[in-house]
C-alpha positions in Angstrom: -10.8 -9.9 -33.3 -13.9 -11.2 -31.5 -13.3 -14.7 -32.9 -9.8 -14.8 -31.8 -10.8 -13.7 -28.4 -13.6 -16.4 -28.1 -11.0 -19.1 -29.3 -8.6 -17.8 -26.5 -11.3 -18.0 -23.8 -12.2 -21.5 -24.8 -8.6 -22.6 -24.6 -8.4 -21.0 -21.2 -11.5 -22.8 -20.0 -10.2 -26.1 -21.6 -7.0 -25.8 -19.6 -8.7 -25.2 -16.3 -11.1 -28.2 -17.0 -8.2 -30.5 -17.9 -6.6 -29.5 -14.6 -9.8 -30.0 -12.6 -9.1 -26.5 -11.1 -12.4 -24.8 -11.8 -14.4 -25.1 -8.6 -18.0 -24.4 -8.9 -19.7 -22.2 -11.6 -19.2 -19.1 -9.4 -15.5 -19.8 -8.6 -14.8 -20.9 -12.3 -16.5 -17.7 -13.7 -14.0 -15.5 -11.4 -11.0 -17.6 -12.5 -11.9 -17.1 -16.1 -12.9 -13.4 -15.8 -16.5 -13.6 -16.9 -19.9 -13.8 -15.6 -21.6 -17.0 -14.4 -24.1 -16.7 -17.3 -21.4 -16.1 -19.8 -19.3 -19.1 -18.5 -22.5 -21.3 -18.8 -23.0 -20.1 -22.3 -19.3 -20.9 -23.0 -19.5 -24.2 -21.6 -22.5 -25.0 -23.7 -20.6 -23.9 -26.8 -17.9 -26.3 -25.8 -20.5 -29.2 -25.4 -21.8 -28.4 -28.9 -18.4 -28.6 -30.2 -18.2 -32.3 -28.7 -16.4 -31.5 -25.5 -17.5 -33.9 -22.8 -17.8 -31.4 -20.0 -19.3 -32.5 -16.8 -19.5 -31.2 -13.1 -18.6 -33.5 -10.2 -20.4 -32.6 -7.1 -18.2 -34.5 -4.8 -14.9 -32.6 -6.0 -16.8 -29.6 -6.8 -15.2 -29.1 -10.2 -15.8 -29.4 -13.9 -14.1 -32.2 -15.6 -14.0 -34.1 -19.0 -15.8 -37.4 -19.1 -12.9 -38.7 -21.2 -9.5 -37.4 -22.2 -9.1 -35.2 -25.4 -8.0 -32.1 -26.8 -9.4 -29.0 -28.7 -7.7 -28.2 -32.0 -8.2 -25.6 -34.5 -6.1 -26.1 -37.7 -5.9 -25.5 -41.4 -5.6 -28.7 -43.4 -4.2 -28.8 -46.9 -6.3 -30.7 -49.3 -4.4 -33.4 -51.2 
């Protein structure tokens, strides 16, 4: 169940980042229901997966450097 919960949390973070509705780290962590340190670990995990997560000081929100999507699929071998 832990893996499923982590995937769900990353999907939630992904949606907020796509909408640029995160605010700063403290606000983002409250919206996501986690501590600031946990949020930073999750954002780092997303970056390790290739997500181009950045923070804009002007708008005060996290965003993606370029558009994309996170997918987890099973692909049948041919």
